[in-house]
MARLUM-600657 format. One record per residue (C-alpha): y negated, z negated, x negated; residue in one letter. Coordinates in steps of 0.1 Angstrom, whole numbers, plus 5000, padded with zeros to 4 digits. Layout:
BEGIN
YZXa;...
END
This chain:
BEGIN
275715969479m;274415729452p;276915609428k;275815249435k;275715149472q;273914859479t;275614559492r;274614589527a;276014939530v;279314829512q;279814549536l;279014779565a;281815009555r;284314739551q;283214609586i;283714959600q;287114989585a;288114659599t;286814669633t;286315039642g;282814959652l;280315259647p;279015279610y;275315259624t;276214939642r;277814789612c;275014879591l;272514709614k;274414399612m;274514389573t;270914489568c;268814219553e;266714049578p;263013959575t;262213669551e;264313339563s;263512999559s;265912989529r;264013269512d;260813079516l;262412759502l;263712959472a;260313129466r;258712779466e;261212609444l;260712919418r;257012849421a;257312489413a;259612569382g;263012479397l;264212839388i;268012749388e;267712569422a;266212869437a;268913099421d;271712899435q;269912879471l;269813249473l;273513289460a;274513049487v;272513229514d;273713549506a;277613439507v;276913239540a;275213539555t;278213779544e;280813529562a;278513499594s;278313869595t;282013899596w;282313649621l;279513809644s;281614149640a;284813969651g;282813819682g;281514179692e;284914319692i;285914019716e;282914089739q;283714459741l;287414449745y;288414109757y;289514229791y;290914559781t;292514539746d;293314179740h;295714259714a;293014439694r;290614159698v;293213889685q;294014149654r;290414209645t;289413839651h;291813729628s;290913999601a;287313919604c;288013539599s;290213609571d;287313819555a;284813549562a;287013299545e;287613529515a;284013569508a;283413179509l;286613129488n;285313399462r;282513149453v;284212809455g;283812729492f;287012629509d;286212709546t;283212809568h;282212449575s;278812269568w;279212289530d;276912599525t;274212439546d;274912109527a;273912299496e;270812409515v;269812069521y;270511979484h;267712239477a;265412099502a;266011739487f;264911899454l;261912039469a;260611709485l;261411509454s;259211769435k;256411739461a;256611359457g;255411409422t;252411619431l;249011509445p;249511819471d;252811939474g;252512059512r;253612419505t;257012279492l;257212029519a;256812289544r;259512499529a;261912199528a;261112109563l;261812489576a;265712469567v;266312159587f;267912229620d;266312069651d;269611929662d;269911569647p;273711539651t;274111869633w;271911759605c;274111449603s;277111669595d;275311859573v;273811589549i;277111389547r;279011719534s;279211749498q;279212139492g;281312279464r;280711999438s;279311659435p;275811619445f;273911289440t;270911199461y;270610869439d;267711049421a;265310949450a;265610569441a;263610659409g;261010889423l;257510809414t;254110999420g;250610979430p;249710769461g;248411059480t;249611059518p;251511409509t;253311249478a;254110949496v;255611099526a;257511339506a;259311049486r;260010889518k;261711169531a;263711219500a;264710849502l;265810879537a;268011189528m;269610959503a;270210709530r;271710959555a;273711119529a;275410769521a;276510709558v;280310699560p;282310949581r;284310699602s;283110759638g;280510829664d;278210519655e;277910649619e;277311009632w;274510899653f;273310659626e;272910949601a;271411159630a;268710889634g;267810889596i;267711259596m;265011239625v;263110999600e;263611269573v;262211549594i;259311319606w;258411219569r;258711589557a;256411679585g;254011449574e;254211559537a;253711929552a;250611819569g;251911889602l;252211709637p;255311479635p;258411669649l;256211959661e;258312209680g;261412009675r;262411909711q;265911789702d;264611559676c;262011419699q;264611349725d;266811179699h;263710979690l;263110859725g;266710829738d;268610649706f;265610519684m;263310349710d;260610619701g;259910459668e;260510579631i;261310279610p;258510179586q;259710169550r;
END
């Protein structure tokens, strides 16, 4: 056996020891998937010269994936033994939750909440901001668009979460660039993200307010990406029709 095991193999062994699941099943859970939307965004950030942002995004994705894998393992034990060995389910679920939290704590996240996704949205904001300075930043805009969830209320929670350290969207106010449709739409998307992030966390009214602004973000990012507005995003389309009178504000 090689002296240096890959992280996937190490994690699989840890999950096996904690859950008692077959090693091959644990390894399948920890093997790297095909390129994700976050991988794509990191690649486009790197290509645009935003190296630090790309590295930070990949690091966040790695720890979020590790935590999610632990939680998935606990869920699998629950499915297998809920009706036959409830004590094992409780014991294993607790151990897996602790392991997920430990993985997040290791890099400065307090809990498995919206904070990891918040940092992904930070990266998307940087990509849209950069796209707003270019005559044709469609690839950057498409990569940013891909990381936004289709559920506007989920996006509302994410955009108003801080992450591990203070992040300011104020830079959007000073964005300048060419007057091409792509660049203008990208800047509007970045400005909308700044507005959504500033909505207070004080009740359902604000929750839906920020959700509506995130529909605008996704609409504008789609324009910047050269795609039909809200293409393939049924939840966003429903929110637009049900709560926004079917119109994106013109700003």
